[in-house]
One Martini backbone bead per residue (centre of mass of N, CA, C, O) as a GRO file, in nm:
protein
  362
    1MET     BB    1  -2.029   8.839   9.384
    2LYS     BB    2  -1.753   8.767   9.260
    3LYS     BB    3  -1.676   8.555   9.471
    4SER     BB    4  -1.914   8.364   9.417
    5SER     BB    5  -1.856   8.314   9.114
    6ARG     BB    6  -1.570   8.196   9.156
    7TRP     BB    7  -1.653   7.953   9.330
    8TRP     BB    8  -1.826   7.810   9.114
    9LYS     BB    9  -1.608   7.787   8.900
   10GLU     BB   10  -1.410   7.615   9.069
   11LEU     BB   11  -1.604   7.379   9.117
   12PHE     BB   12  -1.650   7.298   8.819
   13ILE     BB   13  -1.354   7.243   8.757
   14ALA     BB   14  -1.309   7.024   8.970
   15LEU     BB   15  -1.534   6.831   8.869
   16GLY     BB   16  -1.418   6.800   8.583
   17ILE     BB   17  -1.150   6.669   8.667
   18ILE     BB   18  -1.269   6.429   8.819
   19LEU     BB   19  -1.433   6.316   8.581
   20PHE     BB   20  -1.192   6.268   8.397
   21LEU     BB   21  -1.034   6.077   8.582
   22ARG     BB   22  -1.268   5.865   8.615
   23THR     BB   23  -1.299   5.800   8.303
   24PHE     BB   24  -0.962   5.780   8.207
   25ILE     BB   25  -0.777   5.690   8.472
   26LEU     BB   26  -0.935   5.681   8.774
   27GLU     BB   27  -1.112   5.445   9.000
   28ALA     BB   28  -1.321   5.384   9.254
   29PHE     BB   29  -1.370   5.048   9.416
   30LEU     BB   30  -1.603   4.843   9.575
   31ILE     BB   31  -1.593   4.546   9.719
   32PRO     BB   32  -1.893   4.344   9.748
   33THR     BB   33  -1.753   4.057   9.755
   34SER     BB   34  -1.599   3.715   9.803
   35SER     BB   35  -1.479   3.613   9.512
   36MET     BB   36  -1.151   3.706   9.589
   37GLU     BB   37  -1.094   3.536   9.810
   38ARG     BB   38  -0.787   3.619   9.970
   39THR     BB   39  -0.703   3.866   9.786
   40LEU     BB   40  -0.986   4.005   9.793
   41LEU     BB   41  -1.198   4.195   9.995
   42ALA     BB   42  -1.465   4.272  10.133
   43TRP     BB   43  -1.439   4.622  10.154
   44ASP     BB   44  -1.251   4.703   9.946
   45LEU     BB   45  -1.076   4.993   9.834
   46VAL     BB   46  -1.013   5.046   9.494
   47PHE     BB   47  -0.791   5.124   9.238
   48VAL     BB   48  -0.869   5.189   8.891
   49SER     BB   49  -0.716   5.145   8.592
   50LYS     BB   50  -0.763   5.281   8.256
   51LEU     BB   51  -0.468   5.272   8.114
   52HIS     BB   52  -0.369   4.984   8.075
   53TYR     BB   53  -0.619   4.900   7.851
   54GLY     BB   54  -0.772   5.150   7.801
   55PRO     BB   55  -0.985   5.391   7.753
   56ARG     BB   56  -1.326   5.415   7.763
   57MET     BB   57  -1.568   5.543   7.597
   58PRO     BB   58  -1.849   5.685   7.628
   59MET     BB   59  -2.191   5.561   7.563
   60VAL     BB   60  -2.357   5.764   7.767
   61PRO     BB   61  -2.431   6.104   7.791
   62LEU     BB   62  -2.711   6.065   7.958
   63VAL     BB   63  -2.577   6.128   8.272
   64ILE     BB   64  -2.517   6.118   8.598
   65PRO     BB   65  -2.270   6.222   8.763
   66PHE     BB   66  -2.107   5.973   8.967
   67ILE     BB   67  -2.326   5.765   8.856
   68HIS     BB   68  -2.377   5.468   8.735
   69ASN     BB   69  -2.717   5.338   8.709
   70ARG     BB   70  -2.835   5.451   8.989
   71ILE     BB   71  -3.011   5.591   9.226
   72PRO     BB   72  -2.967   5.596   9.535
   73PHE     BB   73  -3.214   5.407   9.698
   74THR     BB   74  -3.319   5.323   9.410
   75SER     BB   75  -3.488   5.233   9.079
   76ILE     BB   76  -3.355   5.475   8.931
   77PRO     BB   77  -3.218   5.571   8.665
   78SER     BB   78  -2.910   5.765   8.574
   79TYR     BB   79  -3.025   5.735   8.272
   80LEU     BB   80  -3.040   5.786   7.911
   81ASP     BB   81  -3.102   5.577   7.607
   82TRP     BB   82  -3.125   5.770   7.350
   83ILE     BB   83  -2.802   5.764   7.351
   84ILE     BB   84  -2.574   5.538   7.172
   85LEU     BB   85  -2.250   5.474   7.157
   86PRO     BB   86  -1.992   5.344   7.023
   87TYR     BB   87  -1.734   5.146   7.063
   88MET     BB   88  -1.439   5.284   7.232
   89ARG     BB   89  -1.067   5.271   7.248
   90LEU     BB   90  -0.789   5.356   7.386
   91PRO     BB   91  -0.478   5.324   7.423
   92GLY     BB   92  -0.266   5.118   7.605
   93PHE     BB   93  -0.001   4.979   7.786
   94LYS     BB   94  -0.151   4.689   7.785
   95PRO     BB   95  -0.240   4.378   7.776
   96ILE     BB   96  -0.416   4.127   7.867
   97GLN     BB   97  -0.329   3.883   8.110
   98ARG     BB   98  -0.265   3.611   8.248
   99GLY     BB   99  -0.365   3.674   8.593
  100ASP     BB  100  -0.520   3.915   8.581
  101ILE     BB  101  -0.686   4.162   8.742
  102ILE     BB  102  -1.028   4.252   8.669
  103VAL     BB  103  -1.249   4.502   8.548
  104PHE     BB  104  -1.603   4.458   8.476
  105ASN     BB  105  -1.891   4.406   8.307
  106TYR     BB  106  -2.166   4.235   8.360
  107PRO     BB  107  -2.279   4.040   8.104
  108ALA     BB  108  -2.576   3.921   8.235
  109ASP     BB  109  -2.769   4.176   8.295
  110ASP     BB  110  -2.993   4.117   8.066
  111ILE     BB  111  -3.083   3.816   8.208
  112MET     BB  112  -2.923   3.857   8.508
  113PRO     BB  113  -2.981   4.073   8.722
  114ASN     BB  114  -2.807   4.232   8.973
  115SER     BB  115  -3.063   4.445   8.990
  116PRO     BB  116  -3.389   4.385   9.013
  117GLU     BB  117  -3.495   4.679   9.068
  118LEU     BB  118  -3.376   4.779   8.787
  119GLY     BB  119  -3.297   4.565   8.591
  120PRO     BB  120  -3.212   4.543   8.286
  121VAL     BB  121  -2.888   4.584   8.128
  122TYR     BB  122  -2.744   4.673   7.798
  123VAL     BB  123  -2.520   4.863   7.853
  124PRO     BB  124  -2.207   4.793   7.923
  125SER     BB  125  -2.113   5.055   8.103
  126LEU     BB  126  -2.390   5.007   8.301
  127LYS     BB  127  -2.305   4.773   8.420
  128GLU     BB  128  -2.194   4.599   8.656
  129ASN     BB  129  -1.922   4.574   8.860
  130TYR     BB  130  -1.649   4.347   8.827
  131VAL     BB  131  -1.418   4.111   8.997
  132LYS     BB  132  -1.147   3.925   8.849
  133ARG     BB  133  -0.969   3.663   8.696
  134CYS     BB  134  -0.769   3.622   8.427
  135VAL     BB  135  -0.728   3.293   8.268
  136ALA     BB  136  -0.810   3.385   7.964
  137VAL     BB  137  -0.735   3.450   7.634
  138PRO     BB  138  -0.741   3.502   7.324
  139GLY     BB  139  -0.718   3.157   7.198
  140ASP     BB  140  -0.801   2.996   7.432
  141THR     BB  141  -0.837   2.692   7.631
  142VAL     BB  142  -1.086   2.577   7.852
  143LEU     BB  143  -1.034   2.356   8.147
  144ILE     BB  144  -1.217   2.149   8.383
  145GLN     BB  145  -1.067   1.908   8.615
  146ALA     BB  146  -1.135   1.824   8.919
  147GLY     BB  147  -1.110   2.156   8.974
  148ASP     BB  148  -0.893   2.195   8.757
  149LEU     BB  149  -0.703   2.421   8.567
  150TYR     BB  150  -0.688   2.453   8.205
  151ILE     BB  151  -0.454   2.577   7.950
  152ASN     BB  152  -0.394   2.438   7.666
  153GLY     BB  153  -0.350   2.153   7.841
  154LYS     BB  154  -0.241   2.317   8.093
  155PRO     BB  155  -0.161   2.411   8.384
  156ALA     BB  156  -0.255   2.669   8.556
  157TYR     BB  157  -0.229   2.938   8.712
  158HIS     BB  158  -0.183   2.939   9.083
  159PRO     BB  159  -0.282   3.119   9.312
  160ARG     BB  160  -0.223   3.128   9.643
  161TYR     BB  161  -0.547   3.223   9.728
  162VAL     BB  162  -0.698   3.000   9.624
  163GLN     BB  163  -1.022   2.869   9.677
  164GLU     BB  164  -1.116   2.561   9.809
  165ARG     BB  165  -1.316   2.279   9.869
  166TYR     BB  166  -1.364   2.116  10.188
  167ARG     BB  167  -1.408   1.798  10.351
  168ALA     BB  168  -1.475   1.762  10.703
  169VAL     BB  169  -1.448   1.472  10.918
  170THR     BB  170  -1.507   1.390  11.227
  171LYS     BB  171  -1.492   1.177  11.518
  172GLY     BB  172  -1.692   1.407  11.698
  173GLU     BB  173  -1.538   1.661  11.747
  174PRO     BB  174  -1.587   1.982  11.739
  175PHE     BB  175  -1.546   2.288  11.600
  176THR     BB  176  -1.430   2.587  11.684
  177TYR     BB  177  -1.390   2.912  11.607
  178ARG     BB  178  -1.113   2.951  11.743
  179VAL     BB  179  -0.983   2.741  11.557
  180LEU     BB  180  -1.065   2.854  11.270
  181LYS     BB  181  -0.943   3.143  11.288
  182ARG     BB  182  -0.639   3.061  11.243
  183PHE     BB  183  -0.734   2.996  10.915
  184GLY     BB  184  -0.930   3.245  10.815
  185PHE     BB  185  -1.205   3.229  10.944
  186ARG     BB  186  -1.511   3.342  10.981
  187PRO     BB  187  -1.761   3.439  11.139
  188PRO     BB  188  -2.079   3.311  11.174
  189ASN     BB  189  -2.208   3.623  11.109
  190SER     BB  190  -2.094   3.652  10.838
  191SER     BB  191  -2.146   3.765  10.509
  192ASN     BB  192  -1.846   3.604  10.432
  193ARG     BB  193  -1.860   3.312  10.477
  194ASN     BB  194  -1.608   3.017  10.461
  195TRP     BB  195  -1.817   2.824  10.621
  196ALA     BB  196  -1.978   2.499  10.701
  197VAL     BB  197  -2.241   2.300  10.841
  198SER     BB  198  -2.371   1.992  10.759
  199ASP     BB  199  -2.309   1.846  11.032
  200GLU     BB  200  -2.191   1.739  11.340
  201ARG     BB  201  -1.915   1.634  11.155
  202THR     BB  202  -1.950   1.832  10.900
  203TYR     BB  203  -1.728   2.030  10.690
  204LEU     BB  204  -1.716   2.330  10.492
  205LEU     BB  205  -1.405   2.446  10.340
  206ASP     BB  206  -1.256   2.755  10.242
  207MET     BB  207  -0.926   2.713  10.091
  208PRO     BB  208  -0.612   2.694  10.050
  209ARG     BB  209  -0.381   2.454  10.004
  210GLU     BB  210  -0.183   2.537  10.225
  211THR     BB  211  -0.399   2.551  10.449
  212ALA     BB  212  -0.502   2.259  10.421
  213SER     BB  213  -0.239   2.121  10.506
  214ALA     BB  214  -0.223   2.252  10.788
  215PHE     BB  215  -0.497   2.157  10.891
  216GLN     BB  216  -0.455   1.850  10.863
  217ALA     BB  217  -0.204   1.839  11.049
  218ALA     BB  218  -0.332   1.969  11.311
  219PHE     BB  219  -0.607   1.748  11.286
  220ALA     BB  220  -0.546   1.439  11.250
  221SER     BB  221  -0.677   1.322  11.524
  222LEU     BB  222  -0.984   1.444  11.449
  223LEU     BB  223  -0.989   1.312  11.169
  224ASP     BB  224  -1.146   1.104  10.945
  225THR     BB  225  -1.188   1.304  10.694
  226PHE     BB  226  -1.006   1.463  10.402
  227HIS     BB  227  -1.136   1.658  10.121
  228ARG     BB  228  -1.231   1.740   9.829
  229ASP     BB  229  -1.527   1.907   9.705
  230LEU     BB  230  -1.685   1.734   9.436
  231ASP     BB  231  -1.808   1.700   9.148
  232THR     BB  232  -1.918   1.488   8.914
  233ALA     BB  233  -1.883   1.343   8.634
  234GLY     BB  234  -2.174   1.417   8.438
  235LYS     BB  235  -2.295   1.641   8.622
  236PHE     BB  236  -2.552   1.845   8.573
  237ALA     BB  237  -2.556   2.210   8.565
  238ALA     BB  238  -2.797   2.451   8.499
  239ASN     BB  239  -2.615   2.722   8.585
  240VAL     BB  240  -2.421   2.664   8.357
  241TYR     BB  241  -2.232   2.724   8.101
  242PRO     BB  242  -2.477   2.698   7.837
  243HIS     BB  243  -2.731   2.549   7.955
  244ASP     BB  244  -2.669   2.233   7.854
  245SER     BB  245  -2.729   1.894   7.896
  246SER     BB  246  -2.544   1.768   7.667
  247LEU     BB  247  -2.262   1.849   7.822
  248LYS     BB  248  -2.228   1.801   8.131
  249TRP     BB  249  -2.173   2.055   8.312
  250ASN     BB  250  -1.965   2.188   8.580
  251LEU     BB  251  -1.757   2.333   8.807
  252ASP     BB  252  -1.546   2.068   8.786
  253TYR     BB  253  -1.670   2.010   8.478
  254TRP     BB  254  -1.536   2.222   8.226
  255GLY     BB  255  -1.544   2.165   7.910
  256PRO     BB  256  -1.423   2.270   7.636
  257PHE     BB  257  -1.326   2.628   7.574
  258TYR     BB  258  -1.313   2.858   7.325
  259VAL     BB  259  -1.160   3.174   7.306
  260PRO     BB  260  -1.231   3.430   7.126
  261LYS     BB  261  -1.105   3.612   6.850
  262LYS     BB  262  -1.051   3.847   6.647
  263GLY     BB  263  -1.131   3.684   6.330
  264ASP     BB  264  -1.258   3.437   6.395
  265ARG     BB  265  -1.348   3.131   6.211
  266ILE     BB  266  -1.646   2.949   6.253
  267PRO     BB  267  -1.827   2.678   6.256
  268LEU     BB  268  -2.190   2.613   6.252
  269THR     BB  269  -2.232   2.401   6.459
  270PRO     BB  270  -2.417   2.266   6.701
  271THR     BB  271  -2.201   2.312   6.923
  272ASN     BB  272  -2.127   2.610   6.854
  273LEU     BB  273  -2.413   2.720   6.905
  274ILE     BB  274  -2.416   2.660   7.204
  275LEU     BB  275  -2.150   2.830   7.278
  276TYR     BB  276  -2.198   3.115   7.070
  277ARG     BB  277  -2.479   3.248   7.048
  278ARG     BB  278  -2.465   3.458   7.273
  279LEU     BB  279  -2.236   3.627   7.147
  280ILE     BB  280  -2.367   3.697   6.873
  281GLU     BB  281  -2.625   3.835   6.995
  282ALA     BB  282  -2.544   4.010   7.260
  283TYR     BB  283  -2.238   4.128   7.162
  284GLU     BB  284  -2.282   4.151   6.820
  285GLY     BB  285  -2.592   4.198   6.715
  286HIS     BB  286  -2.723   3.920   6.619
  287GLN     BB  287  -2.937   3.700   6.436
  288VAL     BB  288  -3.029   3.364   6.520
  289GLU     BB  289  -3.122   3.088   6.299
  290GLN     BB  290  -3.318   2.781   6.257
  291ALA     BB  291  -3.371   2.601   5.937
  292ALA     BB  292  -3.369   2.324   5.761
  293GLY     BB  293  -3.054   2.281   5.858
  294LYS     BB  294  -3.005   2.591   5.887
  295VAL     BB  295  -2.814   2.896   5.919
  296TYR     BB  296  -2.905   3.226   6.039
  297VAL     BB  297  -2.773   3.559   5.984
  298ASP     BB  298  -2.972   3.805   5.944
  299GLY     BB  299  -3.121   3.605   5.717
  300VAL     BB  300  -2.849   3.462   5.637
  301PRO     BB  301  -2.700   3.204   5.500
  302VAL     BB  302  -2.465   3.005   5.698
  303THR     BB  303  -2.144   2.829   5.803
  304HIS     BB  304  -2.005   3.087   5.926
  305TYR     BB  305  -1.818   3.281   6.181
  306THR     BB  306  -1.701   3.619   6.258
  307PHE     BB  307  -1.539   3.777   6.492
  308GLU     BB  308  -1.547   4.129   6.632
  309GLN     BB  309  -1.412   4.038   6.911
  310ASP     BB  310  -1.275   4.002   7.207
  311TYR     BB  311  -1.210   3.747   7.463
  312TYR     BB  312  -1.262   3.657   7.815
  313PHE     BB  313  -1.163   3.463   8.105
  314ALA     BB  314  -1.331   3.456   8.427
  315MET     BB  315  -1.228   3.412   8.778
  316GLY     BB  316  -1.255   3.338   9.099
  317ASP     BB  317  -1.063   3.270   9.380
  318ASN     BB  318  -1.348   3.191   9.497
  319ARG     BB  319  -1.461   2.914   9.346
  320TYR     BB  320  -1.745   2.862   9.547
  321ASN     BB  321  -1.802   3.208   9.548
  322SER     BB  322  -1.854   3.262   9.213
  323LEU     BB  323  -1.970   3.476   8.963
  324ASP     BB  324  -1.874   3.349   8.651
  325GLY     BB  325  -1.780   3.208   8.351
  326ARG     BB  326  -1.926   2.935   8.430
  327PHE     BB  327  -2.219   3.090   8.408
  328TRP     BB  328  -2.169   3.327   8.142
  329GLY     BB  329  -1.893   3.327   8.025
  330PRO     BB  330  -1.742   3.546   7.844
  331VAL     BB  331  -1.563   3.853   7.808
  332PRO     BB  332  -1.600   4.128   7.649
  333GLU     BB  333  -1.415   4.392   7.552
  334ASP     BB  334  -1.651   4.618   7.597
  335HIS     BB  335  -1.646   4.536   7.929
  336ILE     BB  336  -1.385   4.663   7.993
  337VAL     BB  337  -1.235   4.872   8.245
  338GLY     BB  338  -0.981   4.748   8.434
  339LYS     BB  339  -0.707   4.784   8.680
  340PRO     BB  340  -0.625   4.690   8.982
  341ILE     BB  341  -0.362   4.836   9.202
  342PHE     BB  342  -0.493   4.939   9.490
  343VAL     BB  343  -0.550   4.960   9.833
  344LEU     BB  344  -0.673   5.210  10.020
  345LEU     BB  345  -0.905   5.062  10.189
  346SER     BB  346  -1.043   4.874  10.487
  347ILE     BB  347  -1.343   4.695  10.593
  348GLU     BB  348  -1.518   4.545  10.892
  349ASP     BB  349  -1.776   4.612  11.065
  350TRP     BB  350  -1.662   4.918  11.079
  351GLN     BB  351  -1.362   4.811  11.069
  352PRO     BB  352  -1.039   4.847  11.031
  353ARG     BB  353  -0.788   4.711  10.798
  354TRP     BB  354  -0.475   4.810  10.828
  355ASP     BB  355  -0.308   4.585  10.657
  356ARG     BB  356  -0.463   4.694  10.372
  357PHE     BB  357  -0.348   4.957  10.345
  358LEU     BB  358  -0.185   5.038  10.064
  359ARG     BB  359  -0.217   4.778   9.883
  360ALA     BB  360  -0.116   4.582   9.647
  361VAL     BB  361  -0.230   4.434   9.356
  362GLN     BB  362  -0.180   4.064   9.261
   0.00000   0.00000   0.00000
């Protein structure tokens, strides 16, 4: 009996240590989509450091340990939101910098649920985990022109493996997959396919600039035309943030958008209301109304608003297959989870990708 009691005690101590490490130090995270390819691949298992940007204190104490927001293979929440604690974060090693790859909670889960079977999730720490690259920090201005990213009016840092979309039109001879495979394109039946056939001569190819140059040089004799595939300026895309046709923004012509920092005081002009109303209401918890030419915040007439937390702008390296800030705006500070530091293991179609095991995330 004593041996059995000791075994249970040791098990609970071990689980407690693991839970502490997972909450405050390090957590394993499986990359679910191809939005960061070719930097991070779908089905990479990465370790995410909570210490770099500071561990976030738990917001919901009534939760099943080791389960994120729903019981696996069901639509049953793994938590009770009877008690929701205010956001608090312990000091970290460093602030988030431009170019950092970050893990955060999907901001739009309350209006565009990541898991329809679970439904909207409102508590930041229980929203789905996403991984993207932070391209702008608080106080920056984001602008996308002809598919190129600018921060504060200057060309942004361009990671080596950022994928852009190219349109290749052949002179008649089709490309075989054996040819495309040499340039990192996935099999036709892949769930994360990075190319498509538009018609018998036209291919849409997602690849880095360096790869695109090599591809064009290798098949110069077979190509009729080869160029980046871009939306035109002034073509409104209804699915991009802030979803207002007066701005005429799309994936390739987006912004300018100022990323607020804590303490910023902005005038509540009609344009600013379009850009920032979502932040004020959903992330800062205030009610905004307009009546008789005036703006009311929590029922009080105001002409300016002061932001209560920092915001960050994130984009996927796979620019045309990424649900990111261009669709739902900036990431609030209270949604930040941590920094992925290395790939523990990686699989595809249940086969190991040995060359990615124990690889640092850059």
